[in-house]
C-alpha positions in Angstrom: 159.8 6.6 -7.1 158.9 8.8 -4.0 155.7 9.8 -5.7 154.8 6.1 -6.4 155.5 5.3 -2.7 153.4 8.2 -1.6 150.5 7.2 -3.8 150.7 3.6 -2.5 150.8 4.8 1.0 147.6 6.9 0.5 146.0 3.9 -1.1 146.7 1.5 1.8 145.7 4.2 4.3 142.3 4.5 2.6 142.1 0.7 2.5 142.7 0.6 6.2 140.1 3.3 7.0 137.6 1.6 4.7 138.2 -1.8 6.5 137.8 -0.2 9.9 134.6 1.5 9.0 133.3 -1.6 7.4 133.9 -3.6 10.5 132.3 -0.8 12.5 129.2 -1.0 10.5 129.0 -4.8 11.1 129.7 -4.5 14.8 127.2 -1.6 15.3 124.5 -3.5 13.5 124.9 -6.4 15.9 124.9 -4.2 18.9 121.9 -2.2 17.7 119.9 -5.4 17.1 119.1 -5.7 20.8 118.8 -2.0 21.6 115.6 0.0 21.9 114.5 3.6 21.8 117.1 6.3 21.9 120.0 3.7 22.1 118.8 2.0 18.9 118.6 5.4 17.1 122.1 6.3 18.4 123.5 3.0 17.1 121.7 3.4 13.8 123.2 6.9 13.5 126.7 5.6 14.1 126.2 2.8 11.6 125.0 5.4 9.0 128.0 7.6 9.6 130.3 4.6 9.2 128.6 3.5 6.0 128.8 7.0 4.6 132.5 7.1 5.5 133.1 3.9 3.5 131.3 5.4 0.5 133.3 8.7 0.9 136.6 6.9 1.1 135.8 4.8 -2.0 134.9 8.0 -3.8 138.2 9.7 -2.9 140.2 6.7 -3.8 138.5 6.5 -7.2 139.3 10.1 -7.8 142.9 9.5 -7.0 143.0 6.6 -9.4 141.5 8.7 -12.1 144.0 11.5 -11.5 146.8 8.9 -11.6 145.6 7.6 -15.0 145.3 11.2 -16.3 148.9 12.0 -15.2 150.1 8.8 -16.8 148.3 9.6 -20.1 149.8 13.1 -20.0 153.3 11.8 -19.5 152.8 9.3 -22.4 151.6 12.1 -24.7 154.6 14.3 -23.7 157.0 11.4 -24.2 155.6 10.6 -27.6 155.9 14.3 -28.6 159.4 14.4 -27.4 160.3 11.2 -29.2 158.8 12.6 -32.4 160.8 15.8 -32.1 164.0 13.9 -31.3 163.7 11.6 -34.3 162.4 14.3 -36.7 164.6 17.2 -35.9 167.8 15.4 -34.8 168.1 11.7 -35.8 166.6 11.9 -39.2 168.6 15.0 -40.5 171.8 13.5 -39.0 171.3 10.1 -40.6 170.6 11.9 -44.0 173.9 13.9 -43.7 175.9 10.8 -42.7 174.5 8.9 -45.7 175.1 11.8 -48.1 178.7 12.1 -46.8 179.4 8.4 -47.2 178.0 8.4 -50.7 180.0 11.5 -51.6 183.2 9.9 -50.3 182.5 6.6 -52.1 181.9 8.4 -55.4 184.8 10.8 -55.0 187.4 8.2 -53.8 186.1 4.7 -54.7 187.9 1.8 -53.2 190.2 0.0 -55.6 188.9 -3.2 -57.2 191.4 -5.3 -55.4 191.9 -4.8 -51.7 194.1 -6.8 -49.2 192.1 -9.6 -47.7 192.6 -8.1 -44.2 191.2 -4.8 -45.3 188.1 -6.5 -46.7 187.7 -8.4 -43.5 188.1 -5.3 -41.4 185.4 -3.4 -43.4 183.1 -6.4 -43.1 183.6 -6.5 -39.3 182.9 -2.8 -39.0 179.8 -3.0 -41.2 178.6 -5.9 -39.1 179.0 -3.9 -35.9 176.9 -1.1 -37.4 174.2 -3.6 -38.5 174.1 -5.3 -35.1 173.7 -1.9 -33.4 170.9 -0.9 -35.9 169.0 -4.2 -35.2 169.3 -4.0 -31.4 168.5 -0.3 -31.4 165.3 -0.8 -33.4 164.2 -3.5 -31.0 164.9 -1.5 -27.9 163.4 1.7 -29.1 160.1 0.4 -30.6 158.7 -2.4 -28.3 160.9 -2.5 -25.2 160.9 -5.6 -23.0 158.3 -6.0 -20.3 158.5 -7.9 -16.9 158.8 -10.3 -15.5 160.9 -12.0 -18.2 162.2 -8.8 -19.8 162.8 -10.7 -23.1 162.8 -8.5 -26.2 159.3 -8.3 -27.7 160.2 -6.8 -31.0 162.3 -8.4 -33.8 164.4 -6.6 -36.3 165.7 -8.2 -39.5 167.8 -7.1 -42.5 167.4 -8.8 -45.8 169.9 -8.4 -48.6 168.5 -8.0 -52.1 170.0 -10.0 -55.0 169.4 -8.0 -58.2 170.4 -11.0 -60.4 167.8 -13.3 -59.0 165.3 -10.9 -57.5 165.5 -12.7 -54.2 165.9 -11.6 -50.6 168.2 -13.5 -48.1 168.4 -12.9 -44.4 171.6 -11.2 -43.5 171.0 -10.7 -39.8 168.3 -10.6 -37.1 167.9 -9.6 -33.5 167.0 -11.2 -31.1 168.1 -14.6 -32.3 165.7 -16.9 -30.4 162.8 -16.2 -32.8 164.4 -15.9 -36.2 162.4 -15.1 -39.3 162.6 -16.9 -42.6 166.1 -17.1 -44.0 164.9 -16.9 -47.6 161.8 -15.1 -48.8 159.6 -17.0 -51.1 159.1 -15.7 -54.7 155.7 -14.1 -53.9 157.0 -12.4 -50.8 160.1 -11.3 -52.6 158.0 -9.7 -55.4 156.0 -7.9 -52.7 159.1 -6.6 -51.0 160.6 -5.5 -54.3 157.5 -3.7 -55.6 156.1 -2.3 -52.4 159.3 -1.3 -50.5 162.5 -1.4 -52.5 161.4 -0.5 -56.0 160.7 3.0 -57.4 163.4 4.7 -55.3 162.1 3.0 -52.1 159.1 3.7 -49.9 158.2 2.8 -46.3 155.8 0.0 -45.7 153.8 -0.4 -42.5 151.2 -2.9 -41.2 149.3 -0.8 -38.7 146.0 -2.8 -38.4 144.0 -0.1 -40.1 145.2 0.6 -43.6 147.0 -2.7 -43.8 146.4 -5.7 -41.7 148.4 -8.6 -43.3 151.5 -9.0 -45.4 153.8 -11.6 -46.7 156.4 -10.1 -44.4 154.8 -11.9 -41.5 153.3 -15.4 -42.1 150.5 -16.6 -39.8 151.4 -18.0 -36.4 154.7 -16.1 -35.9 153.4 -14.2 -32.9 153.9 -10.8 -34.6 151.2 -8.7 -36.2 152.7 -5.2 -36.7 155.5 -4.3 -39.1 157.5 -1.3 -40.3 159.7 -2.1 -43.3 162.0 0.4 -44.9 164.3 0.3 -48.0 168.1 0.4 -47.7 169.4 2.1 -50.8 172.8 3.6 -51.7 172.5 5.9 -54.7 170.8 3.7 -57.3 171.9 0.5 -55.7 169.1 -1.4 -54.0 170.8 -3.0 -51.0 168.0 -4.6 -49.1 165.0 -4.2 -46.7 165.2 -3.4 -43.0 162.1 -4.4 -41.0 161.0 -4.5 -37.4 158.1 -6.6 -36.1 156.0 -6.2 -32.9 153.5 -8.4 -31.2 150.7 -5.8 -31.3 149.7 -3.0 -33.6 149.6 -0.6 -30.6 153.4 -1.2 -30.0 154.2 1.1 -33.0 153.6 4.8 -33.2 154.2 7.2 -36.0 157.7 8.4 -34.7 158.9 4.8 -35.0 158.6 5.2 -38.8 161.0 8.1 -38.7 163.3 6.0 -36.4 163.4 3.1 -38.9 163.9 5.4 -41.9 166.9 7.0 -40.1 168.4 3.6 -39.1 168.1 2.5 -42.7 170.0 5.5 -43.9 172.8 4.8 -41.4 172.9 1.2 -42.6 173.0 2.4 -46.2 176.0 4.6 -45.4 177.9 1.6 -44.1 177.2 -0.2 -47.4 178.3 2.8 -49.5 181.9 2.3 -48.2 182.2 -1.1 -49.8 
């Protein structure tokens, strides 16, 4: 904050000097108009020095702007590198271990076929809490809100897969003011099954380069970028977790690792069912 104020102060100081020198050039030109001989040359010299000062200040300010942009770019590069390291070395391994532990527990001590209704309701509530946190976390960590409205720009959704019908039904989404389709059409469902959930699961990304369009985002939705990841417990294909963003540039490679990690955490919650 202090650095920003200092930079703005220098900017306004340069602006003030430039304005003063600009006015000086105009005033001196008027005064020199009626002068003759040495006086005229003196006024011309003053006008030249003032004009040179304007050019010099403009040059210095441009250099400051360029340095500011370079610092911002360097900070962005360092932030992306730190994000990649955090997701790759911490979040991803941790989510893998949580998922493996949940699957081990579910296989070693499966829940009885009949549970008290209250227990079932409690498990569903806890699973919903995890799902809500996964959706909100994906939105906040991929395409954070921008001013002045600060409304969420990304949208994260989770579709449950029905193995009997081959269909996908929306289980939850965040934020709620721009919901996606509640039921995926047969063509889109086949795409999600074959490209994302099937074959052990694989991540699908619309990045504007390798892939530019998908059934996951119909035309006119206001989103163009997608990262979709499978949610699988053992051999059970649970569903697809996807996050959408308004622009391709909103997503970077570490966001893929983030979504894969969140999908594993979500799968762990469904393992205990």
